[in-house]
C-alpha positions in Angstrom: 71.0 115.0 -22.2 67.8 114.1 -20.4 66.1 113.6 -23.7 68.7 111.2 -25.0 68.3 109.0 -21.9 64.6 108.8 -22.4 65.1 107.8 -26.1 67.7 105.0 -25.1 65.2 103.7 -22.4 62.4 103.6 -24.9 64.5 101.7 -27.4 65.6 99.2 -24.7 62.0 98.6 -23.6 60.9 98.1 -27.2 63.8 95.6 -27.8 62.9 93.7 -24.7 59.2 93.5 -25.7 60.2 92.2 -29.1 62.5 89.6 -27.6 59.8 88.4 -25.2 57.3 88.1 -28.1 59.7 86.1 -30.2 60.6 83.8 -27.3 56.9 83.0 -26.6 56.6 81.3 -30.0 53.2 82.7 -30.7 54.2 84.1 -34.1 52.4 82.9 -37.2 55.3 80.8 -38.3 55.9 79.1 -34.9 52.4 77.8 -34.0 52.5 74.3 -32.6 50.7 71.8 -34.8 47.6 70.2 -33.2 48.2 66.7 -31.8 46.8 64.0 -34.1 44.1 61.9 -32.6 44.9 58.2 -32.2 42.9 55.9 -34.4 40.6 53.7 -32.3 40.3 50.2 -33.7 37.0 48.4 -33.0 37.3 45.8 -30.2 35.2 43.0 -28.7 35.4 41.2 -25.4 36.3 37.6 -25.9 36.2 34.7 -23.3 39.7 33.3 -22.7 41.4 30.9 -20.3 42.6 32.8 -17.2 45.1 30.0 -16.4 46.2 26.7 -18.1 43.4 24.1 -18.4 44.6 20.6 -18.9 43.1 17.7 -20.9 40.1 16.2 -19.1 40.0 19.1 -16.6 36.6 20.4 -15.5 36.3 24.1 -16.3 35.4 26.4 -13.4 34.2 30.0 -13.6 37.5 31.1 -12.0 39.4 29.5 -14.9 37.8 32.0 -17.3 37.9 35.8 -17.9 36.9 38.4 -20.5 39.7 39.9 -22.5 39.6 42.8 -25.0 40.3 41.5 -28.5 40.6 43.3 -31.9 37.3 42.7 -33.7 39.0 42.2 -37.0 41.0 39.3 -35.7 38.3 37.7 -33.5 37.2 34.4 -35.0 33.6 33.5 -35.3 34.2 30.5 -33.1 35.2 32.8 -30.2 32.7 33.4 -27.4 31.9 37.2 -27.4 30.5 39.0 -24.4 28.0 41.1 -26.4 26.4 37.9 -27.6 26.7 35.7 -24.5 27.2 37.8 -21.4 26.5 34.8 -19.1 29.0 32.5 -20.9 31.3 32.1 -17.8 28.5 30.3 -15.9 27.2 28.5 -19.0 30.6 27.0 -19.8 31.3 26.0 -16.2 31.3 22.2 -15.7 32.4 21.4 -19.2 35.4 19.1 -19.7 38.3 20.1 -21.8 38.8 17.6 -24.6 42.0 19.4 -25.5 44.3 21.6 -23.3 44.1 25.4 -23.2 46.9 27.7 -22.4 46.5 30.9 -20.4 45.1 33.7 -22.6 43.8 31.3 -25.3 40.3 32.0 -26.5 37.7 29.5 -25.4 36.2 27.5 -28.2 33.3 25.1 -27.6 34.7 22.7 -30.1 37.4 21.9 -27.5 34.9 21.3 -24.7 32.6 18.5 -23.8 29.4 19.2 -22.1 28.8 17.4 -18.8 25.3 16.5 -19.9 26.3 15.6 -23.4 28.3 12.8 -24.9 30.9 11.1 -22.8 34.3 12.5 -22.5 36.0 9.3 -23.5 33.9 9.0 -26.7 34.7 12.7 -27.5 38.5 12.3 -27.3 38.7 9.1 -29.3 39.9 9.6 -32.9 37.8 8.2 -35.7 38.2 4.5 -36.1 39.8 3.9 -32.7 38.5 2.0 -29.7 38.9 2.4 -25.9 39.4 -0.8 -23.9 40.3 -1.1 -20.2 42.4 -3.7 -18.3 43.4 -4.2 -14.8 46.9 -3.2 -13.6 48.9 -3.1 -10.4 51.9 -0.9 -9.4 54.2 -3.8 -10.3 52.7 -4.2 -13.8 52.4 -0.4 -14.6 55.8 1.1 -14.1 55.3 1.7 -10.4 52.4 4.1 -10.8 54.3 6.5 -13.1 52.1 6.0 -16.1 49.6 8.9 -16.7 47.0 9.8 -19.4 48.6 10.6 -22.8 51.7 8.5 -22.1 52.7 5.9 -24.5 53.3 2.3 -23.5 54.1 -1.2 -24.7 51.9 -4.0 -23.6 53.7 -7.2 -22.5 52.1 -10.6 -22.1 53.7 -13.1 -19.6 52.4 -16.6 -19.4 53.3 -20.0 -18.0 53.9 -22.8 -20.5 54.7 -26.4 -20.2 58.3 -27.3 -20.5 58.7 -29.2 -23.8 61.8 -31.0 -22.5 60.8 -33.2 -19.5 64.5 -34.0 -18.8 65.1 -30.5 -17.6 63.4 -31.2 -14.3 61.2 -28.2 -14.6 57.4 -28.3 -14.8 56.7 -24.9 -16.4 58.6 -22.0 -18.0 57.6 -18.4 -18.2 57.6 -16.6 -21.6 57.1 -12.9 -22.1 56.4 -11.1 -25.3 55.4 -7.6 -26.5 52.0 -7.9 -28.1 51.3 -4.2 -28.6 53.7 -1.3 -29.1 53.4 2.5 -28.8 49.9 2.5 -27.4 48.4 5.7 -26.1 47.0 5.7 -22.5 43.6 7.4 -22.5 42.9 7.3 -18.8 44.0 5.6 -15.6 41.9 5.4 -12.5 43.7 6.5 -9.4 42.8 5.9 -5.7 44.7 6.8 -2.6 46.5 4.0 -0.7 47.9 4.3 2.8 51.5 3.4 2.8 54.1 4.2 5.4 52.0 7.0 6.8 51.6 8.7 3.4 48.9 8.6 0.7 50.3 7.1 -2.4 48.4 7.3 -5.7 47.8 3.9 -7.2 45.9 3.0 -10.4 43.9 -0.2 -10.7 42.5 0.1 -14.2 44.0 1.6 -17.4 42.2 2.5 -20.5 44.1 2.2 -23.8 43.4 3.6 -27.3 43.5 0.7 -29.8 42.6 -0.2 -33.3 39.7 -2.7 -33.6 42.1 -5.6 -34.4 44.3 -4.6 -31.5 41.3 -4.9 -29.1 41.0 -8.5 -30.1 44.7 -9.1 -29.4 44.4 -7.6 -25.9 41.2 -9.5 -25.1 42.8 -12.8 -26.0 46.0 -11.9 -24.0 44.0 -11.2 -20.9 42.7 -14.7 -20.9 46.0 -16.4 -21.5 48.3 -14.7 -19.0 49.2 -11.5 -17.1 49.7 -8.2 -18.7 52.3 -5.5 -17.9 52.8 -2.0 -19.3 56.2 -0.6 -20.2 56.4 3.2 -20.3 58.0 4.6 -23.4 60.1 7.7 -23.7 58.4 10.9 -24.7 60.8 11.0 -27.7 59.0 7.9 -29.0 55.5 9.4 -29.2 55.6 9.7 -32.9 57.9 6.8 -33.6 56.7 3.8 -35.6 57.2 0.4 -34.1 60.6 -0.9 -35.2 61.2 -4.0 -37.1 62.5 -5.7 -34.0 59.3 -4.8 -32.1 57.2 -6.3 -34.9 59.2 -9.5 -34.8 58.9 -9.7 -31.1 55.2 -9.1 -31.2 54.6 -12.2 -33.3 53.2 -14.6 -30.9 54.6 -18.2 -30.7 57.7 -17.5 -32.8 60.1 -18.8 -30.3 60.2 -20.6 -27.0 63.0 -20.7 -24.5 64.1 -24.3 -23.9 66.4 -25.1 -21.0 68.4 -28.3 -21.2 70.6 -29.1 -18.2 70.8 -25.4 -17.2 71.7 -24.2 -20.7 69.2 -21.9 -22.4 68.7 -22.2 -26.2 65.9 -20.6 -28.3 63.9 -22.9 -30.6 61.8 -21.7 -33.5 58.3 -23.1 -33.8 56.8 -24.1 -37.0 53.5 -22.3 -38.1 
């Protein structure tokens, strides 16, 4: 009887050992596969914009940062840290000739050196000219016109009344002489008004074709100029036929006879 108990105990211990061995998973068929090593792609540190940089804005060192970039997708025009470790200070002071968005790699083709060619000459497209003219808040949409806006240029001038019986010495004619013109720059100076500093521009610089500069120069000598701000939806619009007809100088004059207005076409 005693011997039988010993045999049963030995069998139970053996079974428990086998179960523990199998549960541990160290058998030849249950070995865990070694973890695969992640493939490390070659990278390079690229100089990028830390925050948005606007057109004409002076670049500061705090506007830039180094960012890890896959070497295979890094363009040759990007500024790399291993080639130019002092680029953040070298770029500082340059002017953005095109805007950058945060995270965009810095390319020197979009920058103008402070000691290089002028910013205005750098942003002018080929064949275009920059010309400035004086403005006031009353003639420039109340100061709401900003660089890169599109405007129409209006000429207003006093002319002799062709009908002396009307009892008026002069009449005022206004006409659109230039349409859909890009504003390159507008000088702005603070003006004290009602206890607040209002921003007022006195001179506007426009982007014109050579023949348009002649039109603007003649108009400045013959009357006063005003700017009409165009909708942003009209940036790529071509001047309409109505605008072209209106822009033709001297087509019509407004004759007032006894208080009644009637347009008269002039002969060319």
